[in-house]
C-alpha positions as CSV (number, residue, x, y, z in Angstrom):
1,M,86.8,119.1,88.4
2,P,83.7,119.6,90.9
3,R,80.8,122.0,89.5
4,T,78.4,124.1,91.0
5,S,75.9,125.7,89.1
6,T,74.1,128.5,89.7
7,M,70.7,126.4,89.9
8,A,72.8,124.5,92.7
9,T,73.2,128.0,94.1
10,R,69.4,128.5,94.4
11,T,68.3,125.5,95.5
12,R,70.6,126.4,98.7
13,L,68.7,129.1,99.3
14,A,65.8,127.5,98.9
15,L,67.2,124.8,101.2
16,V,67.6,126.9,104.1
17,T,64.4,128.6,103.6
18,R,62.2,125.7,103.2
19,W,64.6,124.1,106.4
20,K,63.5,126.8,108.2
21,E,60.0,126.6,107.8
22,S,59.9,123.0,108.5
23,M,61.3,124.0,112.0
24,S,58.3,125.8,112.9
25,R,56.1,123.2,111.1
26,H,57.7,120.4,112.7
27,P,58.6,121.2,116.6
28,H,58.4,117.7,117.2
29,C,61.1,116.4,114.3
30,H,63.3,119.4,116.2
31,A,63.0,117.7,119.4
32,Q,63.5,113.9,117.5
33,G,66.9,115.5,116.3
34,L,65.6,114.7,112.9
35,L,65.2,118.4,111.3
36,R,69.3,119.7,112.5
37,Q,70.5,121.6,109.9
38,P,73.5,119.3,108.3
39,T,76.9,120.2,108.9
40,Y,78.1,119.0,105.1
41,V,74.9,118.7,103.2
42,R,74.9,121.0,100.1
43,A,71.7,121.6,98.5
44,S,71.3,117.4,98.5
45,L,68.6,116.4,96.7
46,A,68.1,113.9,99.5
47,V,67.8,116.6,102.4
48,F,65.3,118.6,100.2
49,L,63.4,115.7,99.9
50,A,63.0,114.5,103.4
51,I,62.8,117.9,104.4
52,G,59.7,118.2,101.9
53,A,58.6,114.8,103.4
54,G,58.5,115.3,106.9
55,C,60.2,113.6,109.6
56,N,58.9,109.8,109.3
57,S,60.6,109.9,105.6
58,P,63.5,107.3,105.2
59,S,65.7,109.9,103.1
60,A,65.4,112.9,106.3
61,D,67.3,109.7,108.3
62,M,69.7,108.9,105.6
63,A,70.4,112.8,105.2
64,T,71.3,113.1,108.7
65,G,72.7,110.2,110.0
66,A,69.4,109.2,112.2
67,D,69.0,105.9,113.4
68,G,72.6,105.1,112.7
69,D,72.6,105.6,108.8
70,S,75.6,106.8,107.4
71,I,75.5,110.7,107.1
72,I,75.2,111.6,103.2
73,H,76.8,114.7,102.2
74,Q,76.7,115.4,98.2
75,D,77.0,118.7,96.0
76,A,73.8,119.0,93.6
77,G,76.1,120.4,90.7
78,A,75.1,120.5,87.4
79,V,72.8,118.1,85.6
80,A,74.2,114.3,85.2
81,D,76.0,113.6,81.8
82,A,76.4,109.9,82.6
83,P,74.8,107.1,84.1
84,V,74.5,106.8,87.9
85,V,74.3,104.1,90.7
86,S,74.5,103.7,94.3
87,V,78.1,103.0,95.7
88,R,78.2,100.8,99.4
89,G,81.3,100.1,101.0
90,K,83.1,99.2,104.3
91,V,86.4,101.0,105.8
92,V,88.1,98.9,108.0
93,D,92.2,99.5,109.6
94,S,95.5,97.4,108.9
95,T,93.9,94.7,111.0
96,D,90.6,94.8,109.6
97,I,88.5,95.9,112.4
98,P,85.8,98.5,110.9
99,V,86.5,102.0,111.3
100,D,83.3,104.2,112.5
101,K,83.1,108.4,111.6
102,Q,85.7,108.3,108.8
103,R,85.1,110.5,105.7
104,V,84.8,108.7,102.4
105,L,85.0,111.4,99.9
106,V,84.0,110.7,96.0
107,V,84.7,112.9,93.1
108,D,82.3,111.0,90.4
109,A,82.7,111.4,86.3
110,N,80.5,114.0,86.4
111,G,82.8,116.0,88.7
112,V,80.2,116.2,90.8
113,R,81.4,116.0,94.8
114,H,79.9,113.1,97.3
115,E,80.6,112.2,100.8
116,A,79.6,109.6,103.5
117,E,80.5,109.0,107.1
118,T,80.9,105.6,108.1
119,I,78.9,104.5,110.9
120,A,79.6,101.8,114.1
121,D,80.1,98.3,111.9
122,G,82.4,101.0,109.1
123,T,79.5,100.9,106.3
124,F,78.8,104.4,104.3
125,M,76.1,104.7,101.0
126,L,76.3,107.0,98.5
127,E,73.5,107.7,96.0
128,N,73.8,109.3,92.3
129,V,77.4,108.6,91.6
130,A,78.5,109.0,87.9
131,R,81.2,106.5,86.8
132,P,84.1,106.1,87.2
133,Y,84.4,108.0,90.1
134,D,87.6,108.4,92.3
135,V,87.3,107.8,95.8
136,T,89.9,108.1,98.7
137,V,88.8,108.0,103.0
138,A,89.7,111.7,103.6
139,S,89.7,111.5,107.2
140,A,92.6,108.7,107.6
141,A,96.0,109.5,108.6
142,P,98.8,109.6,106.1
143,P,99.6,108.3,104.3
144,R,95.8,107.6,102.9
145,A,94.9,105.8,99.9
146,V,93.4,107.9,96.9
147,F,91.7,105.1,94.0
148,L,91.0,107.2,90.4
149,G,88.9,105.2,88.2
150,V,86.8,103.2,90.0
151,T,83.6,101.5,88.4
152,L,82.3,98.9,91.7
153,T,79.7,99.6,93.6
154,D,80.5,97.8,96.4
155,L,84.0,98.7,98.3
156,Y,86.8,97.7,100.4
157,L,88.7,100.6,102.0
158,I,91.4,100.8,104.7
159,G,91.6,104.3,106.6
160,R,94.2,104.3,109.0
161,R,93.2,105.6,112.3
162,A,94.0,109.3,112.6
163,D,92.6,109.4,116.0
164,D,92.8,105.5,116.5
165,A,89.8,104.1,119.0
166,T,91.3,100.7,119.6
167,V,93.4,99.8,122.4
168,E,97.0,98.3,121.9
169,N,98.0,95.7,124.7
170,T,101.2,94.1,125.5
171,A,101.9,90.9,127.6
172,T,105.5,88.9,128.2
173,V,105.7,85.3,127.1
174,N,108.7,82.7,128.7
175,L,109.2,79.5,127.1
176,S,112.3,77.2,127.5
177,V,113.4,76.6,124.2
178,T,115.8,73.3,123.3
179,L,118.4,74.4,120.7
180,P,120.0,71.6,118.3
181,A,123.9,72.0,118.0
182,C,125.3,74.4,115.5
183,A,128.5,74.1,113.6
184,T,128.7,77.8,112.8
185,D,126.4,80.7,113.6
186,C,122.6,79.8,114.0
187,S,119.4,82.1,114.0
188,M,115.9,81.4,115.5
189,I,113.2,83.5,114.6
190,L,110.6,83.1,117.7
191,R,106.8,84.3,116.5
192,A,104.1,84.7,119.1
193,S,100.6,85.3,117.3
194,S,96.7,85.7,118.2
195,P,94.0,87.1,116.4
196,H,94.5,90.1,117.3
197,S,98.2,90.3,117.4
198,I,100.2,93.4,115.7
199,S,103.6,92.2,116.7
200,G,105.5,89.4,118.8
201,R,108.6,88.4,117.3
202,G,112.3,87.2,118.8
203,D,115.1,87.1,116.9
204,F,117.8,84.8,118.7
205,G,121.5,83.5,117.9
206,W,123.5,80.5,119.0
207,S,126.1,78.6,118.1
208,G,128.1,75.2,119.5
209,A,126.7,72.5,121.5
210,A,122.6,71.5,122.5
211,K,121.3,73.1,124.8
212,T,118.1,74.4,126.5
213,E,117.7,78.4,127.2
214,S,114.7,80.2,128.3
215,R,113.9,83.0,125.8
216,M,110.6,85.5,126.0
217,V,108.8,87.4,123.3
218,T,106.0,90.4,123.8
219,L,102.9,90.1,121.6
220,G,101.3,93.5,120.9
221,W,97.5,93.1,119.8
222,R,94.5,95.6,119.8
223,V,91.2,95.6,120.1
224,P,88.1,98.2,120.4
225,P,87.7,100.2,123.6
226,A,85.1,97.4,124.6
227,S,87.2,94.3,124.8
228,A,90.3,95.9,126.2
229,G,90.1,94.0,129.6
230,A,89.7,90.5,127.3
231,A,92.3,87.2,127.7
232,E,94.1,87.0,124.5
233,T,95.0,83.4,123.4
234,G,98.1,82.8,121.2
235,D,99.9,80.3,119.0
236,L,104.0,80.2,119.5
237,E,106.3,78.9,116.2
238,I,110.3,78.7,115.7
239,L,111.9,78.5,112.5
240,A,115.7,78.2,113.2
241,F,118.6,78.0,110.3
242,E,122.2,78.0,110.0
243,K,123.7,81.2,108.7
244,D,124.3,79.5,104.7
245,F,120.7,78.3,104.8
246,S,121.8,74.7,104.5
247,K,119.7,73.6,107.6
248,Y,116.2,74.3,109.1
249,W,114.8,73.3,112.2
250,H,111.1,74.4,113.1
251,T,108.2,73.7,115.5
252,K,104.8,74.9,116.0
253,T,102.4,74.7,119.2
254,T,98.8,76.1,118.8
255,A,96.9,77.5,121.8
256,A,100.1,77.9,123.9
257,F,99.3,80.4,126.2
258,T,96.7,82.6,126.9
259,V,97.3,86.1,128.5
260,T,95.7,89.6,129.5
261,A,96.9,93.1,128.6
262,G,100.0,93.5,131.4
263,A,100.9,89.9,132.0
264,T,103.5,87.6,131.8
265,V,102.9,84.0,131.4
266,T,105.1,80.8,130.7
267,A,104.3,78.6,128.1
268,G,106.2,75.9,128.5
269,Q,109.0,73.4,126.7
270,M,109.6,74.0,122.6
271,T,112.2,71.8,120.9
272,P,112.6,72.8,116.8
273,L,113.1,69.6,114.6
274,A,115.4,69.3,111.8
275,I,113.4,70.0,108.3
276,P,113.9,68.7,104.9
277,T,114.7,71.2,102.4
278,V,113.7,71.7,98.6
279,S,116.3,73.1,96.1
280,T,114.4,75.4,94.3
281,H,115.8,76.7,90.9
282,V,114.8,81.0,90.2
283,A,115.3,82.1,86.6
284,V,115.4,85.8,86.9
285,D,115.2,87.8,83.0
286,D,117.0,91.3,83.9
287,S,117.5,91.8,79.8
288,Q,115.5,94.9,79.9
289,I,117.6,96.5,82.9
290,P,120.7,98.6,82.4
291,A,124.2,96.4,83.0
292,E,125.0,99.8,85.6
293,W,122.2,98.8,87.7
294,R,122.8,97.1,90.8
295,R,120.9,93.9,91.5
296,A,119.7,91.5,94.1
297,A,117.2,88.7,94.6
298,S,115.5,87.1,97.5
299,A,113.2,84.3,98.9
300,Y,110.7,84.9,101.1
301,V,109.2,82.2,103.3
302,V,105.9,83.3,104.8
303,L,105.2,81.2,108.3
304,A,101.6,79.7,109.3
305,S,101.7,82.3,111.9
306,G,102.2,85.4,109.3
307,E,105.8,85.8,110.0
308,S,108.1,85.8,107.0
309,F,112.5,86.3,106.8
310,N,113.9,86.3,103.8
311,L,117.5,85.0,101.8
312,R,119.2,87.9,99.8
313,S,121.7,87.8,97.2
314,E,123.1,91.0,96.5
315,N,125.4,89.8,93.8
316,S,125.2,91.0,90.0
317,S,124.2,87.6,88.9
318,L,121.1,87.5,91.4
319,I,119.8,83.8,92.7
320,S,120.4,80.4,90.7
321,N,119.7,78.0,93.5
322,L,118.0,78.2,96.8
323,L,117.8,75.7,99.8
324,L,114.4,76.3,101.3
325,P,112.6,74.9,104.0
326,N,109.8,72.4,103.8
327,A,107.9,74.3,106.8
328,P,104.5,72.9,107.5
329,G,101.9,75.5,106.4
330,A,103.7,77.9,104.6
331,T,104.0,79.7,101.6
332,Y,106.8,80.9,99.4
333,Q,107.5,83.8,97.1
334,V,110.7,84.8,95.2
335,S,111.8,88.6,94.0
336,A,114.4,90.3,92.7
337,R,115.3,94.2,92.6
338,A,117.1,96.5,90.7
339,T,118.8,99.8,91.6
340,T,120.7,102.9,90.4
341,I,121.3,105.9,92.4
342,V,120.5,109.0,90.0
343,N,122.3,111.6,92.5
344,E,124.3,110.2,95.4
345,E,125.0,113.8,97.1
346,R,121.4,114.4,97.8
347,E,119.9,113.0,101.4
348,P,117.9,111.3,100.5
349,P,119.2,110.4,97.0
350,E,117.4,110.3,94.3
351,F,117.0,106.6,92.8
352,R,114.9,104.9,90.7
353,T,114.6,101.0,91.3
354,S,112.9,98.1,89.4
355,N,111.4,95.3,91.9
356,V,109.5,92.1,90.5
357,T,107.6,89.7,93.0
358,S,106.2,86.3,92.4
359,P,102.9,85.7,94.1
360,R,102.2,83.4,97.2
361,M,103.0,80.1,96.0
362,S,104.0,76.2,97.4
363,L,107.1,75.0,97.5
364,T,108.4,74.4,94.2
365,T,111.7,73.3,92.5
366,S,111.5,76.2,90.0
367,A,110.4,79.7,89.8
368,S,111.0,82.7,87.0
369,L,111.0,86.3,87.2
370,T,111.1,88.9,84.4
371,F,112.0,92.7,84.6
372,D,109.8,95.0,82.7
373,E,111.2,97.7,81.1
374,V,111.7,101.0,83.4
375,P,109.8,103.3,82.3
376,G,110.5,107.2,83.0
377,V,109.2,110.2,84.6
378,I,108.0,113.1,82.3
379,T,107.0,115.8,84.3
380,P,108.8,116.8,86.8
381,T,112.2,116.1,85.8
382,L,115.1,116.4,88.0
383,D,115.1,119.6,89.8
384,E,112.5,121.1,87.8
385,T,110.5,123.8,89.1
386,L,106.8,123.3,88.4
387,S,103.8,125.1,88.9
388,L,100.5,124.7,90.7
389,G,99.2,126.3,87.9
390,S,100.6,123.8,85.5
391,T,98.6,120.7,84.3
392,G,100.3,118.4,86.9
393,Y,102.1,115.7,86.7
394,E,103.3,113.2,83.9
395,W,104.9,109.6,83.1
396,E,105.1,106.9,80.5
397,T,102.7,104.4,80.2
398,A,103.1,101.9,83.3
399,P,104.2,98.4,81.3
400,N,101.4,96.3,82.7
401,G,98.3,98.1,85.1
402,I,98.7,100.2,88.4
403,T,100.8,103.6,88.9
404,S,101.2,104.8,92.4
405,V,102.3,108.6,93.2
406,R,103.0,109.6,96.8
407,I,102.6,112.6,97.4
408,A,101.6,115.3,100.1
409,G,100.5,112.2,102.6
410,A,98.6,110.6,100.1
411,D,99.4,107.0,97.9
412,I,97.5,107.9,94.6
413,Y,96.6,104.9,92.3
414,T,95.6,105.0,89.0
415,T,95.8,103.0,85.5
416,G,96.5,106.5,84.0
417,R,99.6,108.8,82.6
418,K,99.0,111.9,84.1
419,L,97.7,113.6,87.5
420,S,96.6,117.3,87.7
421,F,96.6,119.6,90.3
422,T,92.7,120.3,89.7
423,T,92.2,116.2,90.5
424,L,94.5,116.6,93.4
425,A,93.0,119.4,95.1
426,A,89.1,117.7,94.5
427,L,90.4,114.9,96.6
428,E,91.9,117.0,99.1
429,V,95.4,116.7,98.3
430,R,97.4,119.5,98.5
431,P,101.3,119.9,97.3
432,T,102.9,122.5,99.4
433,P,105.0,125.1,97.4
434,G,108.8,124.9,98.0
435,V,111.8,122.0,97.3
436,S,109.4,118.6,97.4
437,E,110.0,115.1,96.5
438,I,108.0,112.9,94.6
439,D,107.5,108.9,94.6
440,F,106.5,106.8,91.0
441,G,105.6,103.5,91.3
442,T,104.7,102.0,88.3
443,G,103.3,98.8,88.5
444,H,104.8,95.4,86.9
445,M,101.3,93.4,88.3
446,K,98.8,92.8,85.8
447,A,95.7,94.6,88.0
448,T,92.8,97.2,88.1
449,V,92.1,99.7,90.4
450,D,88.8,98.3,90.8
451,E,90.9,95.0,92.1
452,L,92.5,97.3,94.6
453,V,89.1,98.1,96.5
454,D,87.1,95.0,95.7
455,A,84.9,93.9,98.5
456,N,84.8,90.5,97.1
457,A,88.0,88.9,98.9
458,S,88.3,86.5,96.3
459,T,88.9,88.7,94.0
460,R,90.6,91.7,95.5
461,K,94.6,92.3,95.3
462,S,96.7,93.6,97.8
463,I,98.2,97.1,97.5
464,V,101.4,95.5,99.4
465,E,101.7,93.1,96.4
466,A,101.2,95.6,93.9
467,A,103.3,97.9,95.4
468,N,106.0,94.9,95.2
469,N,106.0,94.6,92.0
470,A,106.7,98.1,90.3
471,T,109.7,100.3,89.1
472,S,110.0,103.0,91.7
473,Q,111.2,106.4,91.0
474,R,112.1,109.5,93.6
475,V,112.2,112.6,91.8
476,R,113.3,116.3,94.2
477,Y,111.9,119.1,92.0
478,T,110.3,122.5,93.6
479,L,107.0,123.6,93.6
480,T,105.8,127.5,93.5
481,Q,102.4,128.8,93.3
């Protein structure tokens, strides 16, 4: 819980007095904006030193954000109980564009609260942070991610923009496609992609004799405002297949078109060609799953453009053999899912699911998946009344690693098995009293919270991958004051 000592209160009073005195002693600093009273700083040692040293102090710049440095806000709190470190990081959006003016909130091992605001390149810096600490981009649009028990000193965080400073453009791409003969029903995925694309998929069906048809796809891309009028160069990729996935066709063009926002271009002619298939045996160990649960399994083909599609089986015996296309540059994943409905009369219904997904891999002749035992939720139980004055939430230990909890517009990631209302409040996550739902995801992927926020891309693990390998449970309950 964040702490503020009597000494900290006295320090605040001294800080205000010292600031007023400095205003009269250093009018030139006031003119430069270096001695502005910080909005969020509460008895920060950095600010105190800055005022004492004058306007030429580097600490003054760090405290107030002068010369483009991160604005640091941190409570003085009590005397530190654990060793402290400097924590730096970068906040980006879902397309990896840096996000400025985002408020990063940390509560450290000593209960001290720290805040920093990102600058133009998305970076921030915090000093004197005791590890382990909890961190979130508090200003991000929901659902924002909250990470508990972090020990790293260099972070990579995703801040979904609440007031998106990027510009979303669209353009239309026309092309002519020569389709092969199809004895039954066939489908085609047409994918337009570009360096900044966020959408660009078209799905079409055909059957009968070979034919040439006109097709179109709408490309969407997102860029900073300064690049809104710039041209975007894109690629086209087609994967076609028969309904029973017994035959596949593929083609890809590089730099097929160049467009600007609102434009319509013609990309020419494309002819998907037959590609070989590989029979992949998928072994699924579901011995830990109750017999009455419904099973399903899928294989995902991820094309070079990033587009993916899946082959799905809804039978209880899961998938044993699949014919997968040997598409150039593609990677593959296999997954399995088991589900049971706790209460069908609810809308939406409470449920429990268990998912297991392989890492992305090259085309292979065999793959195996193993379901873990399904852990249970201890508090709250179904339809339980829970008070904000109580301890909080509790669940059984996750089999291998991370538990995610979705509540009050936040996704919380932890390797623990409890979540207190005190912790939530410190991180500005505030569940609303009334009938509520909470989703628990207990991870099957062996990972730590650090690996989800590691600035080193080679060791960072995907939050999506962590979520795909989890047992999900939704519980409806009543929350009171």
